[in-house]
PDB file with one MODEL, atoms N, CA, C and O in Angstrom:
MODEL        1
ATOM      1  N   MET A   1      24.321  19.093 -18.021  1.00  0.00           N
ATOM      2  CA  MET A   1      24.262  17.762 -17.436  1.00  0.00           C
ATOM      3  C   MET A   1      23.843  17.840 -15.957  1.00  0.00           C
ATOM      4  O   MET A   1      22.959  17.106 -15.516  1.00  0.00           O
ATOM      5  N   LYS A   2      24.483  18.731 -15.209  1.00  0.00           N
ATOM      6  CA  LYS A   2      24.138  18.862 -13.796  1.00  0.00           C
ATOM      7  C   LYS A   2      22.720  19.395 -13.635  1.00  0.00           C
ATOM      8  O   LYS A   2      22.014  19.015 -12.701  1.00  0.00           O
ATOM      9  N   THR A   3      22.304  20.270 -14.540  1.00  0.00           N
ATOM     10  CA  THR A   3      20.958  20.827 -14.474  1.00  0.00           C
ATOM     11  C   THR A   3      19.919  19.733 -14.644  1.00  0.00           C
ATOM     12  O   THR A   3      18.901  19.729 -13.951  1.00  0.00           O
ATOM     13  N   ASP A   4      20.165  18.799 -15.565  1.00  0.00           N
ATOM     14  CA  ASP A   4      19.242  17.682 -15.773  1.00  0.00           C
ATOM     15  C   ASP A   4      19.122  16.836 -14.511  1.00  0.00           C
ATOM     16  O   ASP A   4      18.028  16.417 -14.135  1.00  0.00           O
ATOM     17  N   ALA A   5      20.250  16.591 -13.867  1.00  0.00           N
ATOM     18  CA  ALA A   5      20.240  15.791 -12.639  1.00  0.00           C
ATOM     19  C   ALA A   5      19.441  16.496 -11.545  1.00  0.00           C
ATOM     20  O   ALA A   5      18.715  15.848 -10.792  1.00  0.00           O
ATOM     21  N   VAL A   6      19.571  17.807 -11.457  1.00  0.00           N
ATOM     22  CA  VAL A   6      18.828  18.574 -10.457  1.00  0.00           C
ATOM     23  C   VAL A   6      17.330  18.487 -10.733  1.00  0.00           C
ATOM     24  O   VAL A   6      16.540  18.317  -9.804  1.00  0.00           O
ATOM     25  N   TYR A   7      16.931  18.602 -12.000  1.00  0.00           N
ATOM     26  CA  TYR A   7      15.513  18.495 -12.351  1.00  0.00           C
ATOM     27  C   TYR A   7      14.951  17.123 -11.990  1.00  0.00           C
ATOM     28  O   TYR A   7      13.835  17.018 -11.481  1.00  0.00           O
ATOM     29  N   VAL A   8      15.720  16.084 -12.252  1.00  0.00           N
ATOM     30  CA  VAL A   8      15.276  14.728 -11.917  1.00  0.00           C
ATOM     31  C   VAL A   8      15.129  14.591 -10.406  1.00  0.00           C
ATOM     32  O   VAL A   8      14.151  14.019  -9.926  1.00  0.00           O
ATOM     33  N   LEU A   9      16.093  15.111  -9.659  1.00  0.00           N
ATOM     34  CA  LEU A   9      16.038  15.046  -8.202  1.00  0.00           C
ATOM     35  C   LEU A   9      14.820  15.791  -7.666  1.00  0.00           C
ATOM     36  O   LEU A   9      14.130  15.290  -6.778  1.00  0.00           O
ATOM     37  N   VAL A  10      14.553  16.971  -8.192  1.00  0.00           N
ATOM     38  CA  VAL A  10      13.393  17.756  -7.764  1.00  0.00           C
ATOM     39  C   VAL A  10      12.105  17.000  -8.064  1.00  0.00           C
ATOM     40  O   VAL A  10      11.172  17.017  -7.262  1.00  0.00           O
ATOM     41  N   ALA A  11      12.051  16.333  -9.221  1.00  0.00           N
ATOM     42  CA  ALA A  11      10.862  15.556  -9.579  1.00  0.00           C
ATOM     43  C   ALA A  11      10.638  14.424  -8.579  1.00  0.00           C
ATOM     44  O   ALA A  11       9.507  14.189  -8.153  1.00  0.00           O
ATOM     45  N   PHE A  12      11.708  13.720  -8.202  1.00  0.00           N
ATOM     46  CA  PHE A  12      11.578  12.631  -7.232  1.00  0.00           C
ATOM     47  C   PHE A  12      11.103  13.157  -5.876  1.00  0.00           C
ATOM     48  O   PHE A  12      10.255  12.535  -5.237  1.00  0.00           O
ATOM     49  N   VAL A  13      11.633  14.274  -5.441  1.00  0.00           N
ATOM     50  CA  VAL A  13      11.226  14.854  -4.161  1.00  0.00           C
ATOM     51  C   VAL A  13       9.757  15.259  -4.211  1.00  0.00           C
ATOM     52  O   VAL A  13       9.009  15.017  -3.264  1.00  0.00           O
ATOM     53  N   ALA A  14       9.348  15.873  -5.313  1.00  0.00           N
ATOM     54  CA  ALA A  14       7.951  16.301  -5.447  1.00  0.00           C
ATOM     55  C   ALA A  14       7.004  15.113  -5.410  1.00  0.00           C
ATOM     56  O   ALA A  14       5.967  15.169  -4.749  1.00  0.00           O
ATOM     57  N   VAL A  15       7.346  14.038  -6.111  1.00  0.00           N
ATOM     58  CA  VAL A  15       6.503  12.838  -6.121  1.00  0.00           C
ATOM     59  C   VAL A  15       6.464  12.221  -4.729  1.00  0.00           C
ATOM     60  O   VAL A  15       5.401  11.798  -4.273  1.00  0.00           O
ATOM     61  N   GLY A  16       7.593  12.165  -4.054  1.00  0.00           N
ATOM     62  CA  GLY A  16       7.640  11.616  -2.703  1.00  0.00           C
ATOM     63  C   GLY A  16       6.793  12.409  -1.731  1.00  0.00           C
ATOM     64  O   GLY A  16       6.117  11.829  -0.882  1.00  0.00           O
ATOM     65  N   MET A  17       6.821  13.732  -1.844  1.00  0.00           N
ATOM     66  CA  MET A  17       6.003  14.568  -0.965  1.00  0.00           C
ATOM     67  C   MET A  17       4.526  14.371  -1.250  1.00  0.00           C
ATOM     68  O   MET A  17       3.712  14.348  -0.327  1.00  0.00           O
ATOM     69  N   GLU A  18       4.176  14.227  -2.519  1.00  0.00           N
ATOM     70  CA  GLU A  18       2.773  14.005  -2.881  1.00  0.00           C
ATOM     71  C   GLU A  18       2.289  12.678  -2.318  1.00  0.00           C
ATOM     72  O   GLU A  18       1.175  12.589  -1.801  1.00  0.00           O
ATOM     73  N   MET A  19       3.120  11.649  -2.417  1.00  0.00           N
ATOM     74  CA  MET A  19       2.727  10.340  -1.902  1.00  0.00           C
ATOM     75  C   MET A  19       2.604  10.376  -0.383  1.00  0.00           C
ATOM     76  O   MET A  19       1.727   9.715   0.173  1.00  0.00           O
ATOM     77  N   ALA A  20       3.457  11.127   0.297  1.00  0.00           N
ATOM     78  CA  ALA A  20       3.374  11.230   1.751  1.00  0.00           C
ATOM     79  C   ALA A  20       2.084  11.917   2.166  1.00  0.00           C
ATOM     80  O   ALA A  20       1.498  11.565   3.190  1.00  0.00           O
ATOM     81  N   CYS A  21       1.639  12.880   1.394  1.00  0.00           N
ATOM     82  CA  CYS A  21       0.395  13.581   1.709  1.00  0.00           C
ATOM     83  C   CYS A  21      -0.822  12.703   1.462  1.00  0.00           C
ATOM     84  O   CYS A  21      -1.858  12.882   2.103  1.00  0.00           O
ATOM     85  N   VAL A  22      -0.708  11.762   0.542  1.00  0.00           N
ATOM     86  CA  VAL A  22      -1.835  10.898   0.198  1.00  0.00           C
ATOM     87  C   VAL A  22      -2.099   9.888   1.305  1.00  0.00           C
ATOM     88  O   VAL A  22      -3.245   9.498   1.528  1.00  0.00           O
ATOM     89  N   ARG A  23      -1.055   9.465   1.994  1.00  0.00           N
ATOM     90  CA  ARG A  23      -1.208   8.465   3.037  1.00  0.00           C
ATOM     91  C   ARG A  23      -2.133   8.974   4.128  1.00  0.00           C
ATOM     92  O   ARG A  23      -1.892  10.031   4.710  1.00  0.00           O
ATOM     93  N   GLY A  24      -3.177   8.234   4.401  1.00  0.00           N
ATOM     94  CA  GLY A  24      -4.112   8.617   5.444  1.00  0.00           C
ATOM     95  C   GLY A  24      -4.087   7.588   6.550  1.00  0.00           C
ATOM     96  O   GLY A  24      -3.099   6.880   6.742  1.00  0.00           O
ATOM     97  N   GLU A  25      -5.179   7.518   7.267  1.00  0.00           N
ATOM     98  CA  GLU A  25      -5.283   6.574   8.364  1.00  0.00           C
ATOM     99  C   GLU A  25      -5.473   5.166   7.819  1.00  0.00           C
ATOM    100  O   GLU A  25      -6.254   4.937   6.896  1.00  0.00           O
ATOM    101  N   GLU A  26      -4.751   4.240   8.405  1.00  0.00           N
ATOM    102  CA  GLU A  26      -4.839   2.850   7.971  1.00  0.00           C
ATOM    103  C   GLU A  26      -6.058   2.191   8.609  1.00  0.00           C
ATOM    104  O   GLU A  26      -6.326   2.384   9.795  1.00  0.00           O
ATOM    105  N   ARG A  27      -6.782   1.425   7.829  1.00  0.00           N
ATOM    106  CA  ARG A  27      -7.968   0.724   8.329  1.00  0.00           C
ATOM    107  C   ARG A  27      -7.553  -0.559   9.042  1.00  0.00           C
ATOM    108  O   ARG A  27      -6.466  -1.083   8.796  1.00  0.00           O
ATOM    109  N   PRO A  28      -8.413  -1.066   9.923  1.00  0.00           N
ATOM    110  CA  PRO A  28      -8.071  -2.289  10.657  1.00  0.00           C
ATOM    111  C   PRO A  28      -8.010  -3.501   9.739  1.00  0.00           C
ATOM    112  O   PRO A  28      -8.553  -3.500   8.634  1.00  0.00           O
ATOM    113  N   GLY A  29      -7.340  -4.524  10.222  1.00  0.00           N
ATOM    114  CA  GLY A  29      -7.203  -5.755   9.453  1.00  0.00           C
ATOM    115  C   GLY A  29      -5.878  -5.799   8.722  1.00  0.00           C
ATOM    116  O   GLY A  29      -5.103  -4.842   8.744  1.00  0.00           O
ATOM    117  N   MET A  30      -5.632  -6.921   8.077  1.00  0.00           N
ATOM    118  CA  MET A  30      -4.394  -7.123   7.330  1.00  0.00           C
ATOM    119  C   MET A  30      -4.725  -7.531   5.905  1.00  0.00           C
ATOM    120  O   MET A  30      -5.765  -8.134   5.639  1.00  0.00           O
ATOM    121  N   CYS A  31      -3.833  -7.195   5.008  1.00  0.00           N
ATOM    122  CA  CYS A  31      -3.991  -7.655   3.629  1.00  0.00           C
ATOM    123  C   CYS A  31      -3.572  -9.116   3.553  1.00  0.00           C
ATOM    124  O   CYS A  31      -2.631  -9.524   4.234  1.00  0.00           O
ATOM    125  N   PRO A  32      -4.260  -9.910   2.732  1.00  0.00           N
ATOM    126  CA  PRO A  32      -3.845 -11.299   2.565  1.00  0.00           C
ATOM    127  C   PRO A  32      -2.448 -11.363   1.956  1.00  0.00           C
ATOM    128  O   PRO A  32      -2.073 -10.511   1.150  1.00  0.00           O
ATOM    129  N   LYS A  33      -1.688 -12.371   2.346  1.00  0.00           N
ATOM    130  CA  LYS A  33      -0.349 -12.547   1.773  1.00  0.00           C
ATOM    131  C   LYS A  33      -0.471 -12.957   0.313  1.00  0.00           C
ATOM    132  O   LYS A  33      -1.343 -13.744  -0.057  1.00  0.00           O
ATOM    133  N   VAL A  34       0.410 -12.414  -0.500  1.00  0.00           N
ATOM    134  CA  VAL A  34       0.452 -12.776  -1.916  1.00  0.00           C
ATOM    135  C   VAL A  34       1.343 -14.007  -2.030  1.00  0.00           C
ATOM    136  O   VAL A  34       2.498 -13.964  -1.607  1.00  0.00           O
ATOM    137  N   PRO A  35       0.833 -15.108  -2.594  1.00  0.00           N
ATOM    138  CA  PRO A  35       1.659 -16.309  -2.727  1.00  0.00           C
ATOM    139  C   PRO A  35       2.923 -16.022  -3.536  1.00  0.00           C
ATOM    140  O   PRO A  35       2.897 -15.253  -4.497  1.00  0.00           O
ATOM    141  N   GLN A  36       4.021 -16.646  -3.136  1.00  0.00           N
ATOM    142  CA  GLN A  36       5.288 -16.437  -3.829  1.00  0.00           C
ATOM    143  C   GLN A  36       5.170 -16.856  -5.293  1.00  0.00           C
ATOM    144  O   GLN A  36       4.629 -17.917  -5.604  1.00  0.00           O
ATOM    145  N   GLY A  37       5.672 -16.026  -6.169  1.00  0.00           N
ATOM    146  CA  GLY A  37       5.626 -16.314  -7.599  1.00  0.00           C
ATOM    147  C   GLY A  37       4.352 -15.855  -8.283  1.00  0.00           C
ATOM    148  O   GLY A  37       4.213 -15.998  -9.497  1.00  0.00           O
ATOM    149  N   VAL A  38       3.413 -15.301  -7.509  1.00  0.00           N
ATOM    150  CA  VAL A  38       2.155 -14.814  -8.083  1.00  0.00           C
ATOM    151  C   VAL A  38       2.265 -13.305  -8.282  1.00  0.00           C
ATOM    152  O   VAL A  38       2.673 -12.577  -7.378  1.00  0.00           O
ATOM    153  N   PHE A  39       1.900 -12.852  -9.465  1.00  0.00           N
ATOM    154  CA  PHE A  39       1.940 -11.425  -9.775  1.00  0.00           C
ATOM    155  C   PHE A  39       0.620 -11.021 -10.390  1.00  0.00           C
ATOM    156  O   PHE A  39       0.165 -11.629 -11.359  1.00  0.00           O
ATOM    157  N   GLY A  40       0.005  -9.996  -9.829  1.00  0.00           N
ATOM    158  CA  GLY A  40      -1.228  -9.453 -10.391  1.00  0.00           C
ATOM    159  C   GLY A  40      -0.887  -8.419 -11.442  1.00  0.00           C
ATOM    160  O   GLY A  40       0.268  -8.278 -11.844  1.00  0.00           O
ATOM    161  N   SER A  41      -1.896  -7.701 -11.881  1.00  0.00           N
ATOM    162  CA  SER A  41      -1.653  -6.659 -12.874  1.00  0.00           C
ATOM    163  C   SER A  41      -0.848  -5.531 -12.229  1.00  0.00           C
ATOM    164  O   SER A  41      -1.066  -5.188 -11.067  1.00  0.00           O
ATOM    165  N   CYS A  42       0.064  -4.970 -12.978  1.00  0.00           N
ATOM    166  CA  CYS A  42       0.941  -3.907 -12.472  1.00  0.00           C
ATOM    167  C   CYS A  42       0.266  -2.551 -12.625  1.00  0.00           C
ATOM    168  O   CYS A  42       0.792  -1.648 -13.275  1.00  0.00           O
ATOM    169  N   VAL A  43      -0.910  -2.426 -12.015  1.00  0.00           N
ATOM    170  CA  VAL A  43      -1.699  -1.202 -12.082  1.00  0.00           C
ATOM    171  C   VAL A  43      -1.994  -0.761 -10.655  1.00  0.00           C
ATOM    172  O   VAL A  43      -2.339  -1.579  -9.803  1.00  0.00           O
ATOM    173  N   GLU A  44      -1.860   0.518 -10.404  1.00  0.00           N
ATOM    174  CA  GLU A  44      -2.161   1.075  -9.085  1.00  0.00           C
ATOM    175  C   GLU A  44      -3.632   1.483  -9.055  1.00  0.00           C
ATOM    176  O   GLU A  44      -3.987   2.569  -9.513  1.00  0.00           O
ATOM    177  N   MET A  45      -4.491   0.610  -8.515  1.00  0.00           N
ATOM    178  CA  MET A  45      -5.930   0.881  -8.444  1.00  0.00           C
ATOM    179  C   MET A  45      -6.310   1.635  -7.165  1.00  0.00           C
ATOM    180  O   MET A  45      -7.439   2.109  -7.039  1.00  0.00           O
ATOM    181  N   CYS A  46      -5.370   1.745  -6.215  1.00  0.00           N
ATOM    182  CA  CYS A  46      -5.610   2.501  -4.989  1.00  0.00           C
ATOM    183  C   CYS A  46      -4.280   3.061  -4.507  1.00  0.00           C
ATOM    184  O   CYS A  46      -3.214   2.586  -4.897  1.00  0.00           O
ATOM    185  N   SER A  47      -4.357   4.075  -3.657  1.00  0.00           N
ATOM    186  CA  SER A  47      -3.129   4.703  -3.166  1.00  0.00           C
ATOM    187  C   SER A  47      -3.076   4.720  -1.639  1.00  0.00           C
ATOM    188  O   SER A  47      -2.239   5.412  -1.060  1.00  0.00           O
ATOM    189  N   GLY A  48      -3.935   3.988  -1.000  1.00  0.00           N
ATOM    190  CA  GLY A  48      -4.016   3.913   0.454  1.00  0.00           C
ATOM    191  C   GLY A  48      -5.402   3.439   0.834  1.00  0.00           C
ATOM    192  O   GLY A  48      -6.315   3.452   0.007  1.00  0.00           O
ATOM    193  N   ASP A  49      -5.566   3.022   2.075  1.00  0.00           N
ATOM    194  CA  ASP A  49      -6.855   2.481   2.516  1.00  0.00           C
ATOM    195  C   ASP A  49      -8.004   3.459   2.290  1.00  0.00           C
ATOM    196  O   ASP A  49      -9.116   3.050   1.955  1.00  0.00           O
ATOM    197  N   GLU A  50      -7.733   4.758   2.473  1.00  0.00           N
ATOM    198  CA  GLU A  50      -8.805   5.747   2.333  1.00  0.00           C
ATOM    199  C   GLU A  50      -9.288   5.887   0.895  1.00  0.00           C
ATOM    200  O   GLU A  50     -10.350   6.463   0.660  1.00  0.00           O
ATOM    201  N   SER A  51      -8.532   5.374  -0.071  1.00  0.00           N
ATOM    202  CA  SER A  51      -8.964   5.455  -1.471  1.00  0.00           C
ATOM    203  C   SER A  51      -9.800   4.242  -1.881  1.00  0.00           C
ATOM    204  O   SER A  51     -10.227   4.140  -3.031  1.00  0.00           O
ATOM    205  N   CYS A  52     -10.032   3.328  -0.943  1.00  0.00           N
ATOM    206  CA  CYS A  52     -10.830   2.126  -1.214  1.00  0.00           C
ATOM    207  C   CYS A  52     -12.242   2.293  -0.655  1.00  0.00           C
ATOM    208  O   CYS A  52     -12.470   3.121   0.228  1.00  0.00           O
ATOM    209  N   PRO A  53     -13.197   1.498  -1.175  1.00  0.00           N
ATOM    210  CA  PRO A  53     -14.557   1.525  -0.610  1.00  0.00           C
ATOM    211  C   PRO A  53     -14.530   1.138   0.869  1.00  0.00           C
ATOM    212  O   PRO A  53     -13.543   0.594   1.364  1.00  0.00           O
ATOM    213  N   GLN A  54     -15.619   1.426   1.558  1.00  0.00           N
ATOM    214  CA  GLN A  54     -15.718   1.142   2.996  1.00  0.00           C
ATOM    215  C   GLN A  54     -15.272  -0.273   3.331  1.00  0.00           C
ATOM    216  O   GLN A  54     -15.550  -1.227   2.605  1.00  0.00           O
ATOM    217  N   ARG A  55     -14.574  -0.375   4.449  1.00  0.00           N
ATOM    218  CA  ARG A  55     -14.117  -1.649   5.021  1.00  0.00           C
ATOM    219  C   ARG A  55     -13.119  -2.401   4.149  1.00  0.00           C
ATOM    220  O   ARG A  55     -12.807  -3.551   4.458  1.00  0.00           O
ATOM    221  N   MET A  56     -12.613  -1.817   3.093  1.00  0.00           N
ATOM    222  CA  MET A  56     -11.609  -2.485   2.260  1.00  0.00           C
ATOM    223  C   MET A  56     -10.257  -1.819   2.487  1.00  0.00           C
ATOM    224  O   MET A  56     -10.183  -0.671   2.927  1.00  0.00           O
ATOM    225  N   LYS A  57      -9.190  -2.554   2.183  1.00  0.00           N
ATOM    226  CA  LYS A  57      -7.829  -2.054   2.338  1.00  0.00           C
ATOM    227  C   LYS A  57      -7.132  -2.037   0.984  1.00  0.00           C
ATOM    228  O   LYS A  57      -7.476  -2.804   0.085  1.00  0.00           O
ATOM    229  N   CYS A  58      -6.165  -1.167   0.855  1.00  0.00           N
ATOM    230  CA  CYS A  58      -5.344  -1.110  -0.350  1.00  0.00           C
ATOM    231  C   CYS A  58      -4.222  -2.134  -0.174  1.00  0.00           C
ATOM    232  O   CYS A  58      -3.336  -1.956   0.663  1.00  0.00           O
ATOM    233  N   CYS A  59      -4.266  -3.202  -0.963  1.00  0.00           N
ATOM    234  CA  CYS A  59      -3.347  -4.326  -0.790  1.00  0.00           C
ATOM    235  C   CYS A  59      -2.527  -4.574  -2.054  1.00  0.00           C
ATOM    236  O   CYS A  59      -2.982  -4.323  -3.170  1.00  0.00           O
ATOM    237  N   SER A  60      -1.319  -5.067  -1.853  1.00  0.00           N
ATOM    238  CA  SER A  60      -0.468  -5.444  -2.980  1.00  0.00           C
ATOM    239  C   SER A  60      -1.020  -6.711  -3.620  1.00  0.00           C
ATOM    240  O   SER A  60      -1.522  -7.599  -2.931  1.00  0.00           O
ATOM    241  N   ASN A  61      -0.923  -6.786  -4.939  1.00  0.00           N
ATOM    242  CA  ASN A  61      -1.315  -8.009  -5.640  1.00  0.00           C
ATOM    243  C   ASN A  61      -0.087  -8.693  -6.236  1.00  0.00           C
ATOM    244  O   ASN A  61      -0.211  -9.568  -7.093  1.00  0.00           O
ATOM    245  N   GLY A  62       1.087  -8.293  -5.781  1.00  0.00           N
ATOM    246  CA  GLY A  62       2.323  -8.864  -6.276  1.00  0.00           C
ATOM    247  C   GLY A  62       3.048  -7.945  -7.239  1.00  0.00           C
ATOM    248  O   GLY A  62       4.238  -8.127  -7.495  1.00  0.00           O
ATOM    249  N   CYS A  63       2.352  -6.969  -7.771  1.00  0.00           N
ATOM    250  CA  CYS A  63       2.975  -5.989  -8.666  1.00  0.00           C
ATOM    251  C   CYS A  63       2.385  -4.603  -8.431  1.00  0.00           C
ATOM    252  O   CYS A  63       3.126  -3.651  -8.187  1.00  0.00           O
ATOM    253  N   GLY A  64       1.062  -4.479  -8.500  1.00  0.00           N
ATOM    254  CA  GLY A  64       0.379  -3.203  -8.263  1.00  0.00           C
ATOM    255  C   GLY A  64      -0.373  -3.252  -6.946  1.00  0.00           C
ATOM    256  O   GLY A  64      -0.039  -4.045  -6.066  1.00  0.00           O
ATOM    257  N   HIS A  65      -1.381  -2.411  -6.807  1.00  0.00           N
ATOM    258  CA  HIS A  65      -2.216  -2.382  -5.603  1.00  0.00           C
ATOM    259  C   HIS A  65      -3.683  -2.355  -5.992  1.00  0.00           C
ATOM    260  O   HIS A  65      -4.077  -1.675  -6.939  1.00  0.00           O
ATOM    261  N   ILE A  66      -4.493  -3.110  -5.242  1.00  0.00           N
ATOM    262  CA  ILE A  66      -5.935  -3.180  -5.478  1.00  0.00           C
ATOM    263  C   ILE A  66      -6.664  -3.068  -4.144  1.00  0.00           C
ATOM    264  O   ILE A  66      -6.074  -3.327  -3.095  1.00  0.00           O
ATOM    265  N   SER A  67      -7.929  -2.688  -4.171  1.00  0.00           N
ATOM    266  CA  SER A  67      -8.751  -2.682  -2.960  1.00  0.00           C
ATOM    267  C   SER A  67      -9.180  -4.118  -2.685  1.00  0.00           C
ATOM    268  O   SER A  67      -9.745  -4.781  -3.554  1.00  0.00           O
ATOM    269  N   GLY A  68      -8.912  -4.594  -1.474  1.00  0.00           N
ATOM    270  CA  GLY A  68      -9.248  -5.968  -1.137  1.00  0.00           C
ATOM    271  C   GLY A  68      -9.894  -6.071   0.229  1.00  0.00           C
ATOM    272  O   GLY A  68      -9.828  -5.144   1.037  1.00  0.00           O
ATOM    273  N   THR A  69     -10.514  -7.202   0.472  1.00  0.00           N
ATOM    274  CA  THR A  69     -11.151  -7.462   1.760  1.00  0.00           C
ATOM    275  C   THR A  69     -10.074  -7.833   2.774  1.00  0.00           C
ATOM    276  O   THR A  69      -9.308  -8.768   2.538  1.00  0.00           O
ATOM    277  N   PRO A  70      -9.999  -7.119   3.901  1.00  0.00           N
ATOM    278  CA  PRO A  70      -8.970  -7.432   4.892  1.00  0.00           C
ATOM    279  C   PRO A  70      -9.268  -8.735   5.620  1.00  0.00           C
ATOM    280  O   PRO A  70     -10.408  -9.197   5.676  1.00  0.00           O
ATOM    281  N   ILE A  71      -8.221  -9.304   6.166  1.00  0.00           N
ATOM    282  CA  ILE A  71      -8.373 -10.485   7.011  1.00  0.00           C
ATOM    283  C   ILE A  71      -8.088 -10.056   8.445  1.00  0.00           C
ATOM    284  O   ILE A  71      -7.319  -9.125   8.688  1.00  0.00           O
ATOM    285  N   TYR A  72      -8.710 -10.738   9.375  1.00  0.00           N
ATOM    286  CA  TYR A  72      -8.538 -10.439  10.788  1.00  0.00           C
ATOM    287  C   TYR A  72      -8.014 -11.698  11.458  1.00  0.00           C
ATOM    288  O   TYR A  72      -8.773 -12.641  11.685  1.00  0.00           O
ATOM    289  N   PRO A  73      -6.709 -11.724  11.780  1.00  0.00           N
ATOM    290  CA  PRO A  73      -6.135 -12.928  12.383  1.00  0.00           C
ATOM    291  C   PRO A  73      -6.779 -13.227  13.731  1.00  0.00           C
ATOM    292  O   PRO A  73      -7.090 -12.319  14.502  1.00  0.00           O
ATOM    293  N   THR A  74      -6.971 -14.498  13.998  1.00  0.00           N
ATOM    294  CA  THR A  74      -7.507 -14.905  15.294  1.00  0.00           C
ATOM    295  C   THR A  74      -6.349 -15.383  16.156  1.00  0.00           C
ATOM    296  O   THR A  74      -5.376 -15.943  15.652  1.00  0.00           O
ATOM    297  N   CYS A  75      -6.460 -15.161  17.432  1.00  0.00           N
ATOM    298  CA  CYS A  75      -5.383 -15.500  18.349  1.00  0.00           C
ATOM    299  C   CYS A  75      -5.872 -16.498  19.385  1.00  0.00           C
ATOM    300  O   CYS A  75      -6.997 -16.412  19.876  1.00  0.00           O
ATOM    301  N   VAL A  76      -5.005 -17.442  19.703  1.00  0.00           N
ATOM    302  CA  VAL A  76      -5.308 -18.384  20.768  1.00  0.00           C
ATOM    303  C   VAL A  76      -5.047 -17.701  22.105  1.00  0.00           C
ATOM    304  O   VAL A  76      -5.859 -17.784  23.026  1.00  0.00           O
ATOM    305  N   ARG A  77      -3.902 -17.022  22.198  1.00  0.00           N
ATOM    306  CA  ARG A  77      -3.554 -16.271  23.406  1.00  0.00           C
ATOM    307  C   ARG A  77      -3.146 -14.870  22.987  1.00  0.00           C
ATOM    308  O   ARG A  77      -2.439 -14.703  21.994  1.00  0.00           O
ATOM    309  N   GLN A  78      -3.579 -13.868  23.726  1.00  0.00           N
ATOM    310  CA  GLN A  78      -3.303 -12.472  23.389  1.00  0.00           C
ATOM    311  C   GLN A  78      -1.805 -12.205  23.288  1.00  0.00           C
ATOM    312  O   GLN A  78      -1.383 -11.375  22.483  1.00  0.00           O
ATOM    313  N   ALA A  79      -0.992 -12.896  24.094  1.00  0.00           N
ATOM    314  CA  ALA A  79       0.454 -12.675  24.083  1.00  0.00           C
ATOM    315  C   ALA A  79       1.071 -13.048  22.735  1.00  0.00           C
ATOM    316  O   ALA A  79       2.135 -12.540  22.379  1.00  0.00           O
ATOM    317  N   LEU A  80       0.414 -13.930  21.987  1.00  0.00           N
ATOM    318  CA  LEU A  80       0.954 -14.361  20.701  1.00  0.00           C
ATOM    319  C   LEU A  80       0.470 -13.489  19.547  1.00  0.00           C
ATOM    320  O   LEU A  80       0.910 -13.663  18.411  1.00  0.00           O
ATOM    321  N   CYS A  81      -0.426 -12.560  19.831  1.00  0.00           N
ATOM    322  CA  CYS A  81      -0.986 -11.719  18.775  1.00  0.00           C
ATOM    323  C   CYS A  81      -0.061 -10.557  18.473  1.00  0.00           C
ATOM    324  O   CYS A  81       0.741 -10.144  19.310  1.00  0.00           O
ATOM    325  N   TRP A  82      -0.185 -10.045  17.276  1.00  0.00           N
ATOM    326  CA  TRP A  82       0.547  -8.853  16.889  1.00  0.00           C
ATOM    327  C   TRP A  82      -0.461  -7.813  16.437  1.00  0.00           C
ATOM    328  O   TRP A  82      -1.594  -8.136  16.078  1.00  0.00           O
ATOM    329  N   SER A  83      -0.039  -6.585  16.460  1.00  0.00           N
ATOM    330  CA  SER A  83      -0.968  -5.529  16.053  1.00  0.00           C
ATOM    331  C   SER A  83      -0.647  -5.063  14.659  1.00  0.00           C
ATOM    332  O   SER A  83      -1.319  -4.175  14.134  1.00  0.00           O
TER     333      SER A  83
ENDMDL
END
């Protein structure tokens, strides 16, 4: 029983380390907000911005992730902008 728990724990650590290595540099822009109650397909079509075509970002669709066109918020005053 304890051996099974150790194997499961090792599997989670291995997957977490793999996902940490996959994360690359984030591209500029923001992903569009997913409207509340909207769920896309639960498929992981990307694993980070670098896995998407040029100028696209890896964005949540409410369940999975897809490559999408980023949005660039406009600011009236720089003090009100966020990065």
